N, C-alpha and C positions, 0 to 999 in steps of 0.2 A: 745723252744716254751714258750713265756711268757704269764702268766695268771695273772689277778688281784687277789688279795687275796680272795675276797669274792667268785669269781667263782671257784677258785681252792679248797677252803675249802668245798664248797658245793659238789663238785664231790668226794673229798676224804672222806668226811663224808658219802656220798652216798655209796661209795665202802665198808666202814667198816660196815655200817648198813645193806646193802644188803648181805654182807658176813655172818653176824650174823643171819639174817633172814633165809637164805638158810641152814646154818648149823643146826639151831634149828629145822627147819621143817624136815630135812632129818635124823637127829640123830636116831630116833626110828626105822628107816627102813634100817639102814646100813647093807649091805650084807645079807638081808633077802629074796631077790628075784633073783634067777638065772634061766636061761632057758626061757620057754614060759610064757606068761601072764604078766600083769602089775599091779602095785599098783593103787589104786583109791583115792589118797590123795587129800584133798581139803583145809585143813588148819592145823595149829599146832595140833598135837596129845596131847601135854602136856596141862593139864587144870589148872595148878598151877604155871605158869611162874612168876607171881607177879613182872613183870618188871625185871626179871633176865633170860638171855638166858642160855642155857645149855653150859657147858664147851666144848671147841672145839679145838683140837690140830691143826686144820687148821690155827688158829690164833696165838696160843701160840708161835710157833717157830719164827714167824715174829716179835714178841715182843722182843725176844732175839736178832734178827738181828738188830732191831732198836737201842737197847742199845749198841750193838757193834759198829754200825756206829756213834752213838753220841759220844762215848768215843774216838774212833780212827780216825774218819773221813771216809766218804764214800769211798774216793779214796785211802785209806790206807788198805782197807779190802783185804784179800787174802783167798784162799781156806783153807790154813793151820790155819789162824787166826780164821775163822769160825769153824774149827775143834776144836780149843781150847775152844771156847764158847760152842760147842756141848757137849764135855766131861764134862764141868763144870756146865752147866746150863740146859741141856735138859735131862729129866728123863723119857720120854715116853718109855715104855718097849716093844713096839710093832714092829714086823716085821723088815722093813728096818732101823728103828730107833735103834733097838737093835743090828743089824748087824754093823751099823756105830759105835756105842759106843764100841763094842767089838773090831773092827778093829783098832780104834784109841787107845784103851787101850793096844793093842798089838804092837803099834808103826807104824801102817799104816795110815798116815794122808790123808786127801782129796788131790787128787782125788782117790787114791788107796782104801780108805775106802768105796767108792761106788761100786767098782768092785769086790774086793776079797770076797769070801764066800757069794756071794749075787745072786745066779742064780734065786731064786724064787721071790725076792722082788726088784731087780734092775730096773725093768720096771713097778713098782707099782706106787701108787698115792701120796706118801709122799712129793714129791717135788713141783709139779704143784699147789698143794693146798695152798702153802705159797708164791705165786708169787707176791701178791699185793704190798708188801712193796717196792719192786724194781721198779715196774711200776709207783707207785704213786710219786716216787722221780724223775722220768724222764718223765713227761707228754708230750705226743706228740713226744717222741724220742724213738721209739722201738729199733732202732739200738744201743742205749746206754744201755737200760735196759736189753737186752738179754745177755750182758756180765756178769751181776750180776746173771742172771738166771742160767747160766752155773756154775759160782762160787759156788752158793748155792746148786744146785742139785747134783753136783758131789760128795758131801759128803756122800750120801746114795743111789745114783742111777748111772746108766750108760745107754747108748743107748737110748731106748724109754723113759725111765724115765727122762732123760735130755731133749730130744726133747719136751716132754710134757710141762715142765716149760718154755722153750724158747717160745713155742707157746702161752701160757697163758700170759706171761709177755708182749710179743709183742702186743697181742690183747688189753690188759688192758691199756698199754701206749697209743696206737693209739686211744682208745675209748675217750680220752680227746678231740680229734679233728675230729673224724669220728663217726657218729651215726648209720650208716647202718650196721646191723649185717653181711650180706653177704660180704660186703667189709672188715669188720674187720677180718673175717675168712680168706679171701684172704691174708691180710697183715700178719696174724700169720703164715699161711702156707709158705709164702715166706722166712721165717727164718729157716725152718727145711727141711731136705732132702725129696724130693718128693717121693722117694721109701720107706720111713719108714712106719711102720704099723700105727703110729699115724696119719700121713697125709692121708694114704689110708682110714682109717675108718672115719675120718672127712669128706673126700670127699664122701664116701658112704652116710653119713647123709645128706650132702648138696644136693646131687643129688636126693635123695628120696624126700626131701622137694621141690626142684625145679620142680619135676614131679607131684606134687600135691598129693603124697601119704599121708595116715594118719600117725599120730604119731606112732601108733602101728605097722603099716607096715614098717615105717622107722626104728623103733627099731629092728624089726625082721631082716631086711637087715643088720644092723650093727652086730647083734649077729651072723648071718650066715657067715659074712666075717671076724669075729674076730678069728685069729689063736693063740693068746696068752692066751685067756680064761678070767676068771673072776678076779676081783680085780686087774686089770692091767690098766695102764694109757691109752692106745689107745682106748679101748672100752668105758671107763668112760668119756674121753674127747669128744667122739662122742655123748654120752648121754647128756653131758653138752651143746654141740652145738645144739642138738635137742631141749633142753629146751629153748634156746634163740630164735631159728628160729620159733618154733611153739608158742612161747609166745606172739608174735605180739605186743610187746611194753607194755605188762601187767605184772607187777611184780608177782602177784599171779599165773598166768598161767605159767610164766617162771619157777618159783620155783617148782610148782607142776609137770610140765612136766618132769623136770629133775629127781625129786624123783620117779615119777611113772615109769620111765624106769628101776629102780632098781639098783642093785650092790652097789657101794660106794656112797650112796645117800647123805650123809651129805657133801661130797666133791663136787659132781656135782652141787648140788643146791647152795652151798656156793659160788663157783666160778661164776656160772651164775648170782647169786645175786650181786656179786661184780662188774661184768662187767655192768650189768643193772644200778647199782648205779652210776658208773662213767659216763655212757652215759646220764642219766637223772638228776642226782644230788639228794641230800637228800631232797630238798624241794618238789620234785615231787613224792616221794615215798608215797604210800597210808598209811594213819594212821593205818588202821586195821592190817597191817602187821608189823608196826614199833613200835607202842605204847606198845604192850604187852611185848616188850623186854627191854625197859628202856635204861639206860646209862651204866650199870655196865658191866665190862669185867670179866668173870669168867674163870680161867685157870685150866689146869689139868696135864700138862706135862712139866712144867718148874720149875727150882729152882732159885728163885730170889736172893739168898744169894750172896753178892759180885757183884751184877749186876749194879754197878753205881747208877743211879737215881732210878733204879727199873723199872719194867714194868708199863705201863699206867694202871690205874684202871677204866677209863671211856672212852667212845667213843670220847667225847670232848677232853680229854687230849691226846688221841692217834692221833686225827686229828691235833691238834696244834703242837705236836712234829713232826709229819710227815711234816707239812708245814715248820718248822724251818730247818729240815734236807734237804728238797728239795731246800730251799734257799741257804744252804751251797753248795749243789751240783752245783747249777747254778753259784754261785760265783767262784767256783774252776774249772769250765769248761765253758769257755765263749761261746762256740758254742751252748750251751743249751739255751742261752738267746733269 
């Protein structure tokens, strides 16, 4: 699917800005609300942003993948090569990230690194939150981007954790050419097993919205149907979907809805913001949500030493480098044109 440069850059910039806005809004509330009740968030809690967003690992790992693709070529990437970049450049000590590092250090490269010794975190949120880089390289081609979603997610996840990134990648790629959220959800679901927990909880969210239930009622239905529990991908993806459906084309409502559902709030709001940004483009994002964040990219979980050109330092640089890599992908795969 060919896009002119201005249109493409606007949507890519929108994705990165929406991602940053959601991550910044949700960061103070991450994993602070389980069970009944909802947050009542209306705007950024941080009062001293000074055009600097909070660090967010949702973005960090994608910057490492960008550098890997720039150096080796997008179609030269393999799970094992991403594993090498992981052990050398990803320093986040949390949960599935730590399991992945330990497995690779012990000689178990992806996809084994995502399966072994990983019963608690294999279905968690670390993979689907870093899906944008693949989707943005293949606009309008979800069938192509999901290949890279699997390659990425198998490093530190299996099963539901992989299905989750396949879903978000497909939705984000399709959002370049489809603006209706219910249709995007259908497209994403078409790439994952119908019987998986991720698909089941997303359908619960959609059906509650279709029946005219309130956001609180829809959230409660998701919680009741969730058999994997908190801090796992299926439930959080359903909360992300609720953010989009009940957002009604309003960025602030979309982000706040996702955060107010609780659990892994920086992840749900960041991905909802990225999808919103792709659909609407950067030029349509409201200034009140974007201007406080500025241009700077602040990282917290990557080691840039020896990382080629290094990670981008601004949203503008990240957008331009994404464009160049997408051009390379299109040149090397003619059916993408």
